[in-house]
Steps between C-alpha positions, in 0.01 A plus 500: 500500500320361800401141543136603488535679168675196351232276621231725362673514161537125497137464588402742224708309246334174607156655466582643160649175374213291639264549197787448257601180677139373499462588133820320416398188688160504333661526160745218584215274617299581189797411277542176695133412461519579131803277462321219672224526237743448213577162345855388557645185348828325446545200276820298447633153426687271735743237362335225700440181288557675172322824585200594714327836485423693821255785549475725805230762475263724685191525286235767569357593163646221284232294321625199305314412179384143445821314418694177548854417595708218358636457855322440827416810708566459870450813709461591869288801588586744783366835624168489320302265279491409128204403287539298185303281259610140459329172410165658432460705814617817679745423782625710788847446651521671841807594702721198561342273238669329205378555144543205266442509125598200293684546174281614207201579726320821428510763773452872569594701806444822695494625857201401709557789745551871446860509636627222271706192590853373511550215252804271510499263203703217360449369144641142495480303177338154467848352464621669821198376700541151364861502617390615847220246513738222401729606783204483746371168370838337441394395149399641166153660513250687285479879510344610833152655495359748755131430559434818700534856364535639850657300781547573874834326580703697752820293451494543122420874532789538747745316271396713201536819701842404630610411146392845373671675789832323412462545126440875539848524660719493190811453717381150607709219349361281225506195726288687755257617232469150355451350844205724599338447161532125530361501856203711389420282198540176693256629764261618230498173302489268803215695668275636231542302175351175383612255231325496171497216247583532132227698322258311281566516123379821338172482314440667162406835656798512738734412215344778295553746787860384530558572134343843531715586807814391319404717204442805721828444676682481167317796342448712812584834345302449176142608434351151540131445430253239635487362148877451508463301829204306364710400201788361706273333758244338271206643693260778399586849622201504736565150636870569553432828677273324753716197569821710511360704784374192681830323473745787550291737711566791270351593165742486208556876478593522872733206460670674214562815713657276760716339237611844384595598851711185534680588178557847637650362821758303294586800285535734795730251668706490185554876510244632255372855555151558640364669189654237279342218703161668507493518122648154443255339740201636309378772736355822360720726709740493795228600747275210404799268520600627844145463635455142370847404617431618860156335503660163410842512667437727798784740431557760229726424198759737647505315832526170313802622305675610822459146638551286191657718233872485408719634779698813422872473557 
């Protein structure tokens, strides 16, 4: 075979393979674009100061229902922008900003842009932030309060991002993990929080709402009525419904759904099966349970089990 014939054959092969190559690349790029449009989330707990939850997610289609967290929500946004409701208004957190939601504040959340956003979140408890604030102040202090829902603080955002980068490396030592978490929270508290005095004594309506909340927490999976809540609170059903929403930020039925999801989290962590939890938590079926769980927690029940469920030996 002459050199020319080999070259021609090689050229012919190249020409024939060209469309196949282009088609393969197009398919590969399409799959990559489709993957980028999917929600991906990972949630786990660090041992720091008794346990601190960490969420790393890329949210594109995720839409959080109105909900509250017992802990503070501290997140840094990258590669996009998030929109969320907090303190009576819609907020937008762009790339590089810090999202701050105080404990028990009502919030929602979804992407502000078509391509989604990267969300790196810590959920410190009030006790943990008090411990950090006491370290900063050198004395015992009240629970810190964050006056802004969205803050532009490059140093804080950098510390939070570094912490997440280290925490995502599960080979990092516990001392290293604790150190970056401490540095991030110290920067956060010293830069963005303010002290708050002891709250004023609760009035009759606030005391009634407190009783109603406690009842819903204790009877989360039962078919509770407004009349039941009125009976334990001492207010009329109509009056209680109005002041409950004003005080908590959620109507009683939405608060009960949230209480059921919290029960479900505990049962999943204890090793209960998904179908068993869905039924025990008061949901009509597993699909309804899964949808509500993801709307409140940000991950599916199955993903939650992989992070917090009993470890298989």
